[in-house]
C-alpha positions as CSV (number, residue, x, y, z in Angstrom):
1,M,7.6,-136.5,9.0
2,Q,11.0,-138.0,8.5
3,N,12.4,-134.7,7.2
4,N,11.0,-133.0,10.3
5,I,12.7,-135.6,12.6
6,V,16.0,-135.2,10.8
7,A,15.8,-131.4,11.0
8,S,15.0,-131.5,14.7
9,A,17.8,-133.9,15.3
10,L,20.3,-131.8,13.4
11,I,19.3,-128.6,15.1
12,A,19.6,-130.3,18.5
13,C,23.0,-131.6,17.3
14,A,24.0,-128.1,16.3
15,C,23.1,-126.9,19.8
16,L,25.5,-129.5,21.1
17,V,28.3,-127.6,19.5
18,C,27.5,-124.5,21.6
19,A,28.6,-126.5,24.6
20,L,31.0,-129.0,23.0
21,A,34.5,-129.1,24.3
22,A,37.4,-131.5,24.4
23,P,36.7,-134.7,26.4
24,R,36.9,-134.1,30.1
25,V,39.9,-135.6,31.8
26,E,41.3,-135.5,35.3
27,A,42.5,-132.0,36.1
28,T,46.2,-131.4,36.7
29,P,46.5,-130.4,40.4
30,G,46.9,-126.7,40.9
31,C,46.6,-126.0,37.1
32,F,43.6,-123.8,37.2
33,S,42.0,-122.3,40.3
34,P,38.3,-121.2,40.4
35,G,37.8,-117.5,40.3
36,R,41.0,-116.9,38.4
37,W,41.8,-115.8,34.9
38,A,44.4,-117.6,32.8
39,A,45.7,-117.5,29.2
40,P,46.5,-121.0,27.9
41,D,49.5,-120.8,25.6
42,A,50.3,-123.3,22.8
43,R,51.2,-125.9,25.4
44,G,48.2,-125.2,27.6
45,A,50.3,-123.4,30.4
46,Q,48.9,-120.6,32.4
47,K,50.8,-117.3,31.6
48,S,48.7,-114.3,32.6
49,R,46.0,-112.9,34.9
50,G,42.8,-110.9,34.4
51,D,44.6,-107.6,34.3
52,L,46.7,-108.7,31.4
53,A,43.7,-110.2,29.6
54,L,41.9,-106.9,30.0
55,S,44.9,-105.0,28.8
56,A,44.9,-107.1,25.6
57,A,41.2,-106.7,25.1
58,S,41.4,-102.9,25.5
59,K,43.0,-102.8,22.1
60,A,40.6,-105.2,20.4
61,D,37.8,-104.4,17.9
62,F,35.8,-107.4,19.0
63,V,35.6,-109.4,22.3
64,L,33.6,-112.6,22.1
65,L,32.3,-114.0,25.4
66,G,31.4,-117.7,25.4
67,E,28.9,-119.6,27.5
68,A,27.1,-122.9,28.1
69,H,23.6,-121.6,27.7
70,D,22.1,-123.1,30.9
71,N,25.0,-122.3,33.2
72,S,24.2,-119.4,35.5
73,D,27.8,-118.9,36.6
74,H,28.8,-118.3,33.0
75,H,26.2,-115.5,32.7
76,L,27.4,-114.0,36.0
77,W,30.9,-114.0,34.5
78,Q,29.7,-112.4,31.3
79,L,28.1,-109.6,33.3
80,Q,31.3,-109.1,35.2
81,S,33.3,-109.0,32.0
82,L,30.9,-106.5,30.4
83,G,31.4,-104.2,33.4
84,M,35.2,-104.5,33.1
85,L,35.1,-103.8,29.4
86,L,32.8,-100.8,29.8
87,G,35.1,-99.4,32.4
88,S,38.0,-99.9,30.1
89,R,36.6,-98.8,26.8
90,N,33.7,-96.5,27.8
91,S,31.7,-97.4,24.7
92,L,30.2,-100.9,23.9
93,V,27.8,-102.6,21.6
94,I,26.6,-106.0,22.7
95,G,25.7,-108.6,20.0
96,M,23.5,-111.5,21.4
97,E,23.0,-114.9,19.8
98,M,19.7,-115.2,21.7
99,F,17.8,-112.8,19.4
100,P,17.1,-113.2,15.7
101,R,17.4,-110.1,13.5
102,R,13.7,-109.6,13.1
103,V,13.3,-108.6,16.8
104,Q,15.8,-105.7,16.7
105,P,13.1,-103.1,17.2
106,A,12.2,-104.6,20.5
107,L,15.8,-104.5,21.7
108,D,16.1,-100.9,20.6
109,R,12.9,-100.0,22.6
110,W,14.2,-101.9,25.6
111,V,17.5,-100.1,25.7
112,A,15.7,-96.8,25.3
113,G,13.6,-97.6,28.4
114,E,10.3,-98.0,26.6
115,L,9.4,-101.6,27.4
116,T,8.9,-103.6,30.6
117,E,10.7,-106.9,30.9
118,T,7.5,-108.8,30.2
119,E,7.0,-106.7,27.0
120,L,10.6,-107.3,25.9
121,L,10.2,-111.1,26.3
122,E,7.0,-111.1,24.4
123,Q,8.1,-108.9,21.6
124,S,11.4,-110.7,21.2
125,E,9.5,-114.0,21.0
126,W,11.7,-115.4,23.7
127,D,9.8,-118.6,24.5
128,R,9.5,-119.4,20.8
129,V,13.1,-118.6,19.8
130,W,15.5,-119.2,22.6
131,R,13.6,-121.1,25.3
132,F,16.2,-121.0,28.0
133,D,15.2,-119.4,31.3
134,P,15.2,-115.7,30.7
135,A,16.4,-115.1,34.3
136,L,19.8,-116.2,33.0
137,Y,20.0,-113.3,30.6
138,L,18.0,-110.5,32.1
139,P,20.9,-109.2,34.2
140,I,22.9,-108.6,31.0
141,L,19.9,-106.9,29.4
142,R,19.4,-104.7,32.5
143,F,23.0,-103.8,32.4
144,A,22.6,-102.7,28.7
145,R,19.6,-100.6,29.5
146,L,21.1,-99.0,32.6
147,N,24.2,-97.9,30.6
148,R,22.4,-97.3,27.4
149,V,24.6,-99.8,25.6
150,P,23.1,-100.9,22.2
151,V,22.1,-104.5,22.0
152,V,22.2,-106.1,18.5
153,A,20.3,-109.2,17.5
154,I,22.8,-111.4,15.6
155,N,20.9,-114.6,15.0
156,V,18.8,-115.8,12.1
157,K,15.5,-117.6,11.8
158,R,15.7,-121.1,13.2
159,Q,13.9,-122.4,10.1
160,L,16.8,-121.2,7.9
161,I,19.3,-123.4,9.8
162,A,16.8,-126.3,9.8
163,D,16.3,-126.0,6.0
164,I,20.1,-126.0,5.4
165,A,20.4,-129.0,7.7
166,K,17.8,-130.9,5.6
167,H,18.6,-129.8,2.1
168,G,22.0,-128.1,2.0
169,L,23.0,-124.5,1.4
170,S,22.7,-124.6,-2.4
171,A,19.0,-125.4,-2.1
172,I,18.2,-122.2,-0.2
173,E,16.9,-119.3,-2.3
174,P,19.0,-116.1,-2.1
175,N,16.0,-114.2,-0.7
176,Q,15.7,-116.7,2.2
177,R,19.3,-116.2,3.5
178,E,18.6,-113.0,5.4
179,G,21.4,-111.3,3.5
180,I,24.1,-113.7,4.7
181,D,26.8,-114.3,2.1
182,D,28.7,-117.6,1.6
183,P,30.7,-118.6,4.7
184,E,34.4,-119.2,4.7
185,P,35.0,-123.0,4.5
186,A,35.7,-124.8,7.8
187,S,39.2,-125.9,8.8
188,E,39.7,-129.7,9.1
189,D,40.0,-129.4,12.9
190,Y,36.6,-127.6,13.0
191,R,35.1,-130.3,10.8
192,Q,36.3,-133.0,13.2
193,M,34.8,-131.1,16.1
194,L,31.5,-130.8,14.2
195,K,31.6,-134.5,13.3
196,L,31.9,-135.4,17.0
197,A,28.8,-133.3,17.8
198,F,27.0,-134.9,14.8
199,E,27.8,-138.4,15.9
200,Q,26.8,-137.8,19.5
201,H,23.3,-137.6,18.3
202,G,23.5,-141.0,16.7
203,E,23.9,-139.7,13.1
204,R,26.3,-141.3,10.5
205,D,24.9,-140.3,7.1
206,D,27.7,-138.5,5.1
207,A,25.4,-136.3,3.1
208,L,23.5,-135.2,6.2
209,F,26.8,-134.4,7.8
210,E,27.8,-132.1,5.0
211,N,24.5,-130.3,5.3
212,F,25.1,-130.1,9.0
213,V,28.5,-128.4,8.4
214,E,26.9,-126.0,6.0
215,A,24.2,-125.1,8.5
216,Q,26.8,-124.5,11.2
217,L,29.0,-122.4,9.0
218,L,26.2,-120.2,7.9
219,W,25.2,-119.8,11.5
220,D,28.8,-118.7,12.3
221,R,28.8,-116.4,9.3
222,A,25.5,-114.8,10.4
223,F,27.0,-114.0,13.8
224,A,30.2,-112.6,12.3
225,R,28.4,-110.6,9.7
226,A,26.1,-109.0,12.3
227,L,29.0,-108.2,14.5
228,S,30.9,-106.7,11.6
229,D,27.9,-104.5,10.7
230,A,27.7,-103.4,14.3
231,R,31.3,-102.3,14.2
232,Q,30.7,-100.2,11.0
233,T,27.6,-98.6,12.6
234,H,29.5,-97.9,15.9
235,P,33.1,-97.5,14.8
236,A,34.2,-96.0,18.1
237,A,32.7,-98.8,20.2
238,L,34.1,-102.2,21.3
239,V,31.8,-104.8,19.9
240,V,31.1,-107.6,22.4
241,G,29.5,-110.9,21.2
242,V,27.6,-113.1,23.7
243,I,27.6,-116.5,22.0
244,G,27.8,-120.2,22.7
245,S,31.3,-121.4,23.4
246,G,31.2,-123.9,20.6
247,H,31.0,-121.1,18.0
248,L,34.1,-119.5,19.5
249,Q,36.6,-122.0,20.9
250,Y,40.0,-122.6,19.2
251,G,39.1,-119.8,16.8
252,Y,37.2,-122.1,14.5
253,G,33.7,-120.6,14.2
254,V,32.8,-116.9,14.5
255,P,36.5,-115.7,14.9
256,H,37.3,-117.6,11.6
257,Q,34.5,-115.9,9.8
258,L,35.4,-112.5,11.2
259,R,38.9,-112.9,10.0
260,S,37.6,-113.7,6.5
261,L,35.7,-110.4,6.6
262,G,38.9,-108.5,7.3
263,H,38.7,-108.4,11.1
264,D,41.9,-109.6,12.6
265,N,41.7,-107.8,16.0
266,V,39.4,-110.3,17.7
267,T,39.7,-111.5,21.3
268,V,38.0,-114.6,22.7
269,W,37.3,-115.1,26.4
270,L,35.7,-118.3,27.6
271,P,34.4,-119.6,31.0
272,I,35.9,-123.0,31.7
273,S,35.4,-125.7,34.4
274,S,37.9,-126.0,37.1
275,S,38.1,-129.8,36.3
276,R,39.6,-129.1,32.9
277,S,43.2,-129.8,32.4
278,C,45.8,-127.5,31.0
279,D,46.7,-129.8,28.2
280,E,43.2,-130.0,26.7
281,L,42.9,-126.2,26.8
282,A,45.9,-125.4,24.7
283,G,44.9,-122.6,22.3
284,I,41.2,-122.7,23.2
285,A,40.9,-118.9,23.7
286,D,42.9,-115.8,24.3
287,A,41.9,-115.9,28.0
288,V,39.8,-118.1,30.2
289,F,38.0,-117.6,33.5
290,V,37.8,-120.6,35.8
291,V,34.4,-121.6,37.2
292,A,34.1,-124.1,39.9
293,D,32.2,-127.3,39.3
294,T,29.0,-127.2,41.4
295,E,26.1,-129.5,41.8
296,R,23.0,-127.9,40.2
297,A,19.4,-129.0,40.5
298,P,18.5,-130.4,37.1
299,R,15.9,-128.4,35.2
300,P,12.7,-130.3,34.4
301,R,13.0,-131.9,31.0
302,L,10.2,-133.6,29.2
303,G,12.6,-135.1,26.6
304,V,11.1,-134.3,23.3
305,F,11.9,-132.2,20.2
306,L,8.9,-130.2,19.1
307,H,8.0,-128.3,15.9
308,D,5.2,-126.0,15.1
309,D,2.9,-126.3,12.0
310,E,-0.6,-125.1,11.2
311,D,-2.1,-127.7,13.6
312,G,0.0,-126.6,16.6
313,A,2.9,-128.2,18.5
314,K,3.9,-131.6,17.3
315,V,6.4,-134.1,18.6
316,S,9.3,-134.6,16.2
317,E,11.3,-137.0,18.3
318,V,11.2,-138.6,21.7
319,I,14.5,-139.0,23.6
320,P,15.0,-142.6,24.7
321,G,14.7,-143.0,28.5
322,S,13.1,-139.6,28.9
323,V,10.0,-138.6,31.0
324,A,8.2,-138.3,27.7
325,E,9.0,-141.8,26.6
326,T,7.9,-143.2,30.0
327,A,4.6,-141.2,29.7
328,G,3.9,-142.7,26.3
329,L,4.5,-139.8,24.0
330,A,5.5,-140.7,20.5
331,S,6.7,-139.0,17.3
332,G,3.9,-137.5,15.4
333,D,1.7,-136.7,18.5
334,R,0.1,-133.3,18.6
335,I,0.0,-131.8,22.1
336,L,-3.5,-130.3,22.8
337,S,-3.1,-129.3,26.4
338,A,-0.7,-129.5,29.3
339,A,-1.6,-129.0,33.0
340,G,-5.0,-127.8,31.7
341,V,-3.4,-125.1,29.5
342,Q,-4.4,-125.1,25.9
343,V,-1.3,-125.6,23.7
344,R,-1.2,-123.5,20.5
345,A,2.6,-123.6,19.9
346,S,5.6,-125.3,21.3
347,E,6.4,-122.3,23.6
348,D,3.2,-123.1,25.5
349,V,4.6,-126.6,26.3
350,I,8.0,-125.1,27.3
351,A,6.4,-122.5,29.6
352,V,4.3,-125.3,31.4
353,V,7.4,-127.6,31.8
354,R,9.5,-124.8,33.1
355,R,7.0,-124.3,35.9
356,Q,7.1,-128.0,37.0
357,S,8.9,-128.9,40.2
358,P,10.8,-132.2,40.7
359,G,8.6,-135.0,41.7
360,T,5.4,-133.5,40.2
361,W,3.0,-135.0,37.6
362,L,2.0,-133.2,34.4
363,P,-1.3,-134.2,32.8
364,M,-1.3,-133.9,29.1
365,T,-3.8,-134.4,26.3
366,I,-2.6,-135.4,22.9
367,A,-4.0,-136.2,19.4
368,R,-2.8,-139.3,17.8
369,N,-4.1,-140.9,14.6
370,G,-7.5,-139.2,15.0
371,E,-7.8,-140.2,18.7
372,T,-7.6,-138.0,21.8
373,I,-5.5,-139.5,24.5
374,N,-4.7,-138.5,28.1
375,L,-1.2,-139.0,29.4
376,V,0.7,-138.2,32.6
377,A,4.3,-137.1,32.5
378,K,6.0,-137.9,35.9
379,F,9.0,-135.8,36.6
380,P,11.6,-137.6,39.0
381,A,12.1,-136.2,42.5
382,A,15.2,-134.2,43.1
383,A,18.2,-136.0,44.6
384,P,18.6,-135.2,48.3
385,A,21.3,-132.6,49.2
386,P,24.6,-134.0,50.6
387,G,24.3,-134.9,54.3
388,H,20.5,-135.3,54.2
């Protein structure tokens, strides 16, 4: 059980890297305006607009678009950017972190117009693999099908990353690595960024940190290798990666691995908050698009890490102060049902929680030490809108 807890913690920690950025500081007045492009130079100063960013990208072999996975504005910007790039280059391939390699046939059928959206989500194992609201990504997938742009699955099995995080890369059998070769070592700056993410989850063990670095590097390498393969398959196309910003910023992750594969013509675009200062963004990307800070209704969160085994969905860890902790859930509990729905795997729990509204109660049945226990998870009410 301890190994499962550690693996879940480290995978959650790795996901932090996807959104990790420099610490937020008070923005310099007038530095970056929402709805504008900028290209931070070595000192963080703004020196170009979107037309210049597009001009530079028009000569690139790869354009990597970052995101915070749950930010809807980031995905709207990605869609906008894809339209700009298609108009400029005429031929695109889109590589998406959200899909593991094994579901590539479903993506091919989707682009060919052979699947409904429901069938695509089922056959791509969306609720098992990615778990973020599919409505965030469906516009990009519709864009790809409308324009018959190939979509490439660039991720690997979640279990591979978990196993490396637990045991280290050397413990993984070659036939379990999904064809991914050894990654290029991390720069010291990247290691420091990863260490910050690692410690944000309360971890301090040096050996586990080295495993965590190896897991992140193989993840970066997997994305880079898949994008490189897509470039070879479609040599006339611009290859666009849709990837968490933590894998891209400052050129540390995927761009570093692409360079080690012989690809130097790589452009990175990132969406950034209007509250970010110029100084902290120096060198973060080739171009950034500024997104206004907005108040968003928080998504319902149970506050647990889950893993699946032969018995179903089990709780690996409960987040302190969460709805789950208040309800009495504990590590090792197996969730039998939620809102009257039988739970066979973790995606069943995710689907039920996603349907919850603020202020509602979620009855759950769990198994613990041979006993069946009924619990109620109480989600907090939404904060009132300003002026109400």
